C-alpha positions, 0 to 999 in steps of 0.5 A: 463492536460485536463479533460479526461486524468484526469479521465482515471488516477483516474480510473486506480488509483483507480482501482490498488488500489481496487484490491492491497487492495483486494488482502491484505485482501485475501492473507494467508502470512503476507509478501505477506499482506504486500506488496498488501499493498505497491502496495495499497499505491503507487498506493494512493500516485499516485492518490493524486498526479494526483489530485493536492495533492502533501504534502499527495502524499509524505505523503502516499509515505513514510508512505503508501507505506515504514513505514507500510509494514516494521512495519508490516513484522517487527511484524511478525518477532518478533511475529514468534521469539517468538513462537521458543522460547517458544517450 
């Protein structure tokens, strides 16, 4: 891959990451925050792959795109169920 194409891909990945992270911060609902966090993780995994760090890309793909958003959603679900029981 030539230097110009790599620069363009890195720039796109950074922009998508920044937009997704901003969306996660500005979202009010935890489900939307988790979805934005997953998109951010996917963009970071792509960025690491472009930067020739496949081991980091695979780790980010697993943790940042799947595990962390899933844990957030499960935690929110557990908290909401606890609140319903208290009422």
